[in-house]
C-alpha positions as CSV (number, residue, x, y, z in Angstrom):
1,X,0.0,0.0,0.0
2,X,1.5,3.3,-1.0
3,X,2.7,5.8,1.5
4,X,0.2,8.4,0.3
5,X,-2.8,6.0,0.5
6,X,-3.7,7.3,3.9
7,X,-4.6,10.6,2.2
8,X,-6.5,8.8,-0.5
9,X,-8.6,7.3,2.3
10,X,-9.4,10.9,3.5
11,X,-10.3,11.8,-0.1
12,X,-12.7,8.8,-0.5
13,X,-14.4,9.3,2.8
14,X,-14.7,13.0,2.0
15,X,-17.2,12.0,-0.7
16,X,-19.1,9.6,1.5
17,X,-19.5,12.2,4.2
18,X,-20.5,14.7,1.5
19,X,-23.6,12.6,0.6
20,X,-24.2,11.9,4.3
21,X,-24.8,15.6,4.9
22,X,-26.3,16.5,1.5
23,X,-29.0,13.8,2.0
24,X,-29.9,15.0,5.5
25,X,-29.9,18.7,4.7
26,X,-32.0,18.7,1.5
27,X,-35.3,18.3,3.2
28,X,-35.0,21.6,5.2
29,X,-34.8,23.7,2.1
30,X,-38.2,22.3,0.9
31,X,-40.0,22.8,4.2
32,X,-42.2,25.6,2.8
33,X,-43.2,23.3,-0.1
34,X,-44.0,20.4,2.2
35,X,-45.9,22.7,4.5
36,X,-48.1,23.8,1.6
37,X,-48.5,20.5,-0.2
38,X,-49.2,18.3,2.9
39,X,-50.7,21.0,5.2
40,X,-48.1,20.6,7.9
41,X,-47.6,22.8,11.0
42,X,-44.2,24.1,12.1
43,X,-44.3,21.6,15.0
44,X,-44.9,18.7,12.5
45,X,-42.0,20.0,10.4
46,X,-39.9,20.1,13.5
47,X,-40.8,16.4,14.2
48,X,-39.8,15.5,10.6
49,X,-36.4,17.1,11.3
50,X,-36.1,15.5,14.7
51,X,-37.1,12.0,13.5
52,X,-33.7,11.7,11.8
53,X,-31.8,13.0,14.8
54,X,-33.6,10.8,17.4
55,X,-33.0,7.5,15.4
56,X,-29.5,8.6,14.5
57,X,-28.9,9.2,18.2
58,X,-30.7,6.0,19.3
59,X,-28.5,3.8,17.1
60,X,-25.2,5.8,17.6
61,X,-24.0,3.8,20.6
62,X,-24.8,0.5,18.9
63,X,-23.1,1.6,15.7
64,X,-20.0,2.4,17.8
65,X,-19.9,-1.0,19.5
66,X,-20.4,-2.7,16.1
67,X,-17.6,-0.5,14.6
68,X,-15.0,-1.8,17.1
69,X,-15.9,-5.4,16.4
70,X,-16.6,-5.7,12.6
71,X,-14.9,-4.5,9.4
72,X,-15.3,-0.8,9.2
73,X,-15.1,-0.7,5.4
74,X,-18.3,-2.8,5.2
75,X,-20.2,-0.6,7.6
76,X,-19.2,2.6,5.8
77,X,-20.1,1.4,2.3
78,X,-23.1,-0.6,3.4
79,X,-24.4,2.4,5.3
80,X,-23.9,4.7,2.3
81,X,-25.9,2.4,-0.1
82,X,-28.6,1.9,2.5
83,X,-29.2,5.6,3.3
84,X,-29.0,6.5,-0.4
85,X,-31.8,4.1,-1.2
86,X,-33.8,5.6,1.6
87,X,-33.2,9.1,0.2
88,X,-34.7,7.9,-3.1
89,X,-37.6,6.5,-1.0
90,X,-38.1,10.0,0.5
91,X,-38.9,11.3,-2.9
92,X,-41.8,8.8,-3.1
93,X,-43.4,10.1,0.1
94,X,-46.9,11.3,-0.2
95,X,-47.8,12.2,3.4
96,X,-46.5,13.2,6.8
97,X,-46.2,9.6,8.1
98,X,-44.1,8.6,5.0
99,X,-41.7,11.6,5.6
100,X,-41.2,10.7,9.3
101,X,-40.5,7.0,8.5
102,X,-38.0,7.9,5.7
103,X,-36.2,10.4,7.9
104,X,-36.0,7.8,10.7
105,X,-34.6,5.1,8.4
106,X,-32.1,7.6,7.1
107,X,-31.0,8.3,10.6
108,X,-30.5,4.5,11.1
109,X,-28.3,4.2,8.0
110,X,-26.2,7.2,8.7
111,X,-25.6,6.3,12.3
112,X,-23.0,3.7,11.3
113,X,-20.8,6.1,9.3
114,X,-19.0,8.3,11.8
115,X,-18.0,5.7,14.4
116,X,-16.5,3.4,11.7
117,X,-15.0,6.2,9.6
118,X,-13.3,8.1,12.4
119,X,-11.9,4.9,13.8
120,X,-10.6,3.9,10.4
121,X,-9.0,7.3,9.8
122,X,-7.2,7.2,13.2
123,X,-5.6,3.9,12.2
124,X,-4.2,5.5,9.0
125,X,-3.2,8.8,10.7
126,X,-1.1,9.1,13.9
127,X,-1.2,12.1,16.2
128,X,1.1,14.0,13.8
129,X,-1.5,14.3,11.1
130,X,-4.8,13.2,12.8
131,X,-6.3,16.6,13.2
132,X,-5.4,17.7,9.7
133,X,-6.8,14.5,8.2
134,X,-10.1,14.8,10.3
135,X,-10.4,18.5,9.6
136,X,-10.1,17.9,5.8
137,X,-12.7,15.2,6.1
138,X,-14.9,17.5,8.2
139,X,-14.9,20.0,5.3
140,X,-17.1,17.6,3.5
141,X,-19.8,18.2,6.1
142,X,-20.0,21.8,5.1
143,X,-19.8,21.1,1.3
144,X,-22.5,18.5,1.6
145,X,-24.7,20.8,3.7
146,X,-24.3,23.6,1.1
147,X,-25.0,21.3,-1.8
148,X,-28.0,19.7,-0.1
149,X,-29.6,23.0,0.9
150,X,-28.8,24.9,-2.3
151,X,-29.6,22.1,-4.8
152,X,-32.8,21.1,-3.0
153,X,-34.0,24.7,-2.8
154,X,-33.3,25.3,-6.5
155,X,-34.7,22.1,-7.8
156,X,-37.7,22.3,-5.5
157,X,-38.5,25.8,-6.8
158,X,-38.3,24.9,-10.5
159,X,-38.8,21.1,-10.7
160,X,-40.6,20.0,-7.6
161,X,-39.4,19.0,-4.1
162,X,-38.9,15.3,-5.0
163,X,-36.2,15.8,-7.7
164,X,-33.2,16.5,-5.5
165,X,-33.8,13.3,-3.5
166,X,-33.6,11.2,-6.7
167,X,-30.4,13.0,-7.6
168,X,-28.5,12.6,-4.3
169,X,-29.8,9.1,-3.7
170,X,-28.8,7.8,-7.1
171,X,-25.3,9.3,-6.9
172,X,-24.8,7.9,-3.4
173,X,-25.5,4.4,-4.6
174,X,-23.1,4.8,-7.5
175,X,-20.4,6.0,-5.2
176,X,-20.9,3.0,-2.9
177,X,-20.4,0.6,-5.7
178,X,-17.2,2.3,-6.9
179,X,-15.7,2.3,-3.4
180,X,-16.1,-1.4,-3.0
181,X,-12.9,-1.8,-5.0
182,X,-10.8,1.1,-3.6
183,X,-11.4,1.4,0.1
184,X,-9.2,-0.9,2.2
185,X,-9.5,-1.9,5.9
186,X,-6.4,-1.0,8.0
187,X,-5.0,-3.0,11.0
188,X,-6.5,-1.6,14.2
189,X,-4.0,0.5,16.1
190,X,-1.5,0.5,13.2
191,X,-0.8,4.3,13.4
192,X,0.2,4.0,17.1
193,X,2.4,1.0,16.3
194,X,4.1,2.9,13.4
195,X,4.6,5.9,15.7
196,X,6.3,3.8,18.3
197,X,8.6,2.2,15.8
198,X,9.7,5.7,14.5
199,X,10.5,7.1,17.9
200,X,12.3,3.9,19.0
201,X,9.9,2.9,21.8
202,X,8.5,-0.6,22.2
203,X,5.2,-0.1,24.1
204,X,2.7,-2.8,23.3
205,X,-0.8,-1.7,22.5
206,X,-3.8,-3.3,24.2
207,X,-5.9,-4.2,21.2
208,X,-7.8,-7.2,22.7
209,X,-11.5,-6.5,22.8
210,X,-13.1,-6.5,26.3
211,X,-16.7,-7.3,26.8
212,X,-19.1,-4.4,25.9
213,X,-19.7,-3.3,29.4
214,X,-16.0,-3.1,30.2
215,X,-15.3,-1.2,27.0
216,X,-17.9,1.4,28.0
217,X,-16.5,1.6,31.6
218,X,-13.0,2.2,30.1
219,X,-14.2,5.1,28.0
220,X,-16.2,6.9,30.7
221,X,-13.7,6.5,33.5
222,X,-11.9,9.3,31.8
223,X,-13.4,12.5,33.2
224,X,-12.5,14.5,30.1
225,X,-14.8,12.2,28.1
226,X,-17.7,13.5,30.1
227,X,-16.8,17.1,29.4
228,X,-16.3,16.5,25.7
229,X,-19.7,14.8,25.4
230,X,-21.5,17.5,27.3
231,X,-19.9,20.2,25.2
232,X,-20.8,18.3,22.0
233,X,-24.5,18.2,23.2
234,X,-24.5,22.0,23.5
235,X,-22.7,22.7,20.2
236,X,-25.0,20.2,18.4
237,X,-28.1,21.8,19.8
238,X,-27.1,25.1,18.3
239,X,-26.0,23.7,15.0
240,X,-29.3,21.7,14.6
241,X,-31.3,24.9,15.0
242,X,-29.3,26.6,12.2
243,X,-29.5,23.6,9.9
244,X,-33.2,23.0,10.4
245,X,-34.7,26.5,10.6
246,X,-32.3,29.0,8.9
247,X,-33.8,28.4,5.3
248,X,-37.4,29.0,6.6
249,X,-36.1,31.9,8.8
250,X,-34.7,33.7,5.7
251,X,-37.7,32.8,3.6
252,X,-40.1,34.3,6.1
253,X,-38.1,37.2,7.7
254,X,-36.2,38.5,4.6
255,X,-38.7,37.4,1.9
256,X,-36.1,35.5,0.0
257,X,-37.1,33.0,-2.7
258,X,-36.9,29.3,-1.9
259,X,-33.7,28.8,-3.8
260,X,-32.0,32.0,-2.4
261,X,-33.1,31.1,1.2
262,X,-31.6,27.6,0.7
263,X,-28.4,29.1,-0.7
264,X,-27.9,31.9,1.9
265,X,-28.8,29.7,4.8
266,X,-26.0,27.3,4.0
267,X,-23.4,28.9,1.7
268,X,-21.9,31.6,3.9
269,X,-21.9,29.6,7.2
270,X,-20.6,26.4,5.7
271,X,-17.9,27.9,3.4
272,X,-16.6,29.9,6.4
273,X,-16.7,26.6,8.3
274,X,-14.4,25.0,5.7
275,X,-11.8,27.7,6.4
276,X,-12.4,27.3,10.2
277,X,-12.0,23.5,10.1
278,X,-8.8,23.6,8.1
279,X,-7.4,26.3,10.5
280,X,-8.5,24.2,13.5
281,X,-6.7,21.1,12.1
282,X,-3.4,22.8,11.7
283,X,-3.7,24.8,14.9
284,X,-4.6,21.7,16.9
285,X,-1.8,19.5,15.5
286,X,0.6,22.3,16.5
287,X,-0.7,22.7,20.0
288,X,-0.9,19.0,20.8
289,X,2.8,18.7,20.3
290,X,3.2,20.7,23.5
291,X,0.0,19.8,25.5
292,X,-2.2,16.7,25.4
293,X,-5.2,19.0,25.6
294,X,-4.0,21.1,22.6
295,X,-6.9,20.1,20.3
296,X,-9.4,21.0,23.0
297,X,-7.8,24.4,23.4
298,X,-8.5,25.0,19.7
299,X,-12.1,23.9,20.2
300,X,-12.6,26.3,23.2
301,X,-11.5,29.2,21.1
302,X,-14.1,28.4,18.5
303,X,-16.9,28.2,21.0
304,X,-16.1,31.4,22.8
305,X,-15.5,33.5,19.7
306,X,-18.7,32.2,18.1
307,X,-21.0,33.7,20.7
308,X,-21.5,37.2,19.4
309,X,-22.0,36.0,15.8
310,X,-24.8,33.6,16.9
311,X,-26.6,36.5,18.7
312,X,-26.3,38.8,15.6
313,X,-27.6,36.1,13.2
314,X,-30.9,36.1,14.9
315,X,-31.2,39.7,15.9
316,X,-30.2,41.7,12.9
317,X,-32.6,43.2,10.4
318,X,-29.8,43.9,7.9
319,X,-28.9,41.3,5.3
320,X,-25.2,42.4,5.1
321,X,-24.9,42.1,8.8
322,X,-26.7,38.7,8.7
323,X,-24.1,37.5,6.2
324,X,-21.3,38.7,8.3
325,X,-22.8,36.9,11.3
326,X,-23.2,33.7,9.4
327,X,-19.6,33.9,8.2
328,X,-18.2,34.6,11.7
329,X,-20.3,31.8,13.3
330,X,-19.4,29.4,10.5
331,X,-15.6,30.1,10.9
332,X,-15.5,29.6,14.6
333,X,-17.9,26.6,14.4
334,X,-15.4,25.0,12.1
335,X,-12.6,25.7,14.6
336,X,-14.5,23.6,17.1
337,X,-15.7,21.0,14.7
338,X,-12.2,20.2,13.4
339,X,-11.3,18.4,16.6
340,X,-14.5,16.8,17.8
341,X,-13.3,13.3,17.2
342,X,-9.6,13.9,17.3
343,X,-9.9,15.3,20.8
344,X,-11.9,12.3,21.9
345,X,-9.3,9.9,20.5
346,X,-6.6,11.6,22.5
347,X,-8.2,10.3,25.7
348,X,-9.6,6.9,24.5
349,X,-7.7,3.7,23.6
350,X,-7.5,2.7,19.9
351,X,-9.6,-0.5,20.5
352,X,-12.5,1.6,21.9
353,X,-12.5,4.5,19.5
354,X,-15.5,3.5,17.4
355,X,-17.5,2.8,20.6
356,X,-16.5,6.2,22.0
357,X,-17.5,8.0,18.9
358,X,-20.8,6.1,18.8
359,X,-21.7,7.0,22.3
360,X,-20.7,10.6,21.9
361,X,-22.6,10.9,18.6
362,X,-25.6,9.3,20.2
363,X,-25.8,11.5,23.2
364,X,-25.0,14.6,21.2
365,X,-27.7,14.0,18.7
366,X,-30.3,13.3,21.3
367,X,-29.6,16.9,22.4
368,X,-29.7,18.0,18.8
369,X,-32.9,16.2,18.2
370,X,-34.7,18.3,20.8
371,X,-33.6,21.5,19.1
372,X,-35.9,21.7,16.0
373,X,-39.0,21.2,18.1
374,X,-37.8,23.4,21.0
375,X,-37.1,26.3,18.6
376,X,-40.5,25.8,16.9
377,X,-42.2,26.1,20.2
378,X,-40.1,28.9,21.5
379,X,-40.7,30.9,18.3
380,X,-44.5,30.8,19.0
381,X,-43.8,32.5,22.3
382,X,-40.9,34.9,21.6
383,X,-40.4,34.9,17.8
384,X,-37.8,33.0,15.7
385,X,-35.3,35.9,15.8
386,X,-35.1,36.1,19.6
387,X,-35.1,32.3,19.9
388,X,-32.1,32.0,17.6
389,X,-30.2,34.8,19.3
390,X,-30.8,33.2,22.8
391,X,-28.8,30.1,21.7
392,X,-25.6,32.2,21.9
393,X,-25.9,31.6,25.7
394,X,-25.4,27.9,25.2
395,X,-22.2,28.5,23.2
396,X,-20.9,30.6,26.1
397,X,-21.8,28.1,28.8
398,X,-20.4,25.1,27.1
399,X,-17.3,27.0,26.0
400,X,-16.6,27.8,29.6
401,X,-17.2,24.2,30.6
402,X,-14.6,23.1,28.0
403,X,-12.1,25.6,29.4
404,X,-12.7,24.3,32.9
405,X,-12.2,20.7,31.7
406,X,-8.9,21.5,30.0
407,X,-7.6,23.3,33.1
408,X,-8.7,20.6,35.5
409,X,-7.8,17.4,33.6
410,X,-5.5,18.2,30.6
411,X,-3.4,21.4,31.0
412,X,-0.5,19.9,33.0
413,X,-0.3,16.7,30.9
414,X,2.5,16.8,28.3
415,X,1.7,15.3,24.9
């Protein structure tokens, strides 16, 4: 296997993750069409959005356990083909129940991706390149979100809301078939073994699988894991609100067309996140050479600096200021996102990495799943603008929690 293959793995997984997010984002840009065609309320639309998140969260822990015990390549490609077929099925939905079922099934299929893919990437990339690899991979989240929101809005406006789901689903199935011949399964823990050989040490890695309960205990006996999970819940709650309601918010508040609302709700925020996630990857790989908590330091900067931009995004009446707010929030969100999984892997053993990602993803998305309904209810009491602005408080609180965790558990530990 060539020395550069580890970067080809990042490239291949980039496209899988692209469809992972394009498929889940597309439906939010056509909420106004679904509302009109099926006579749905905002609460019902919130449930459509939450159905994905709840099932995604419900199976996240199971997906992680499976990812530590079965071939990750199979889980990644099998999941891609399954959720792509469900995306095609979404286009065939004719009522509210169909939409909820399809979104739930999509959540099930996509739940297996991140635990398996992040574990696989960590086996190809040691601590020297892990944040850069994961940050480049993370950029696909934003590209997929932009594509899903923009293409669905445009095609929905001109060709009907069903068309983008046929497009994304068909391309995802094709990609899955192609990757069967190119994506290779690495040896678990191989990046740590290679790292030890290079620096002359001879520490033996513990790669023997414990029973499931012992694996969970090993993960959560680390206090920093609890902090990282709690922070992920808060960050995910805010992100879910922006992903779910920003297209409708722009459509209603600023009288944008469906296609322009889908574009503006995703493009500025997500493109800025691409820059932020790349910056976060390079910054974290530099900081972690000095301190074991270096990746978490980069994340805390992202959370604290994002606070004023979240407030502005909901409060402003000016489109130029709105765009500035989305760019600012997007950049600092990317700084946090770059190291979500790399930070976790710094405090979890290689044999438990997929399980750890699965549990963190599961708990985080339960929190995220509450957000679409919570913001729909809050907006009936206080308005959507005030409700979005108020979420800046969450970023502040969880940013401070992460700083506390770093100072308490990580700051004095050398990398």
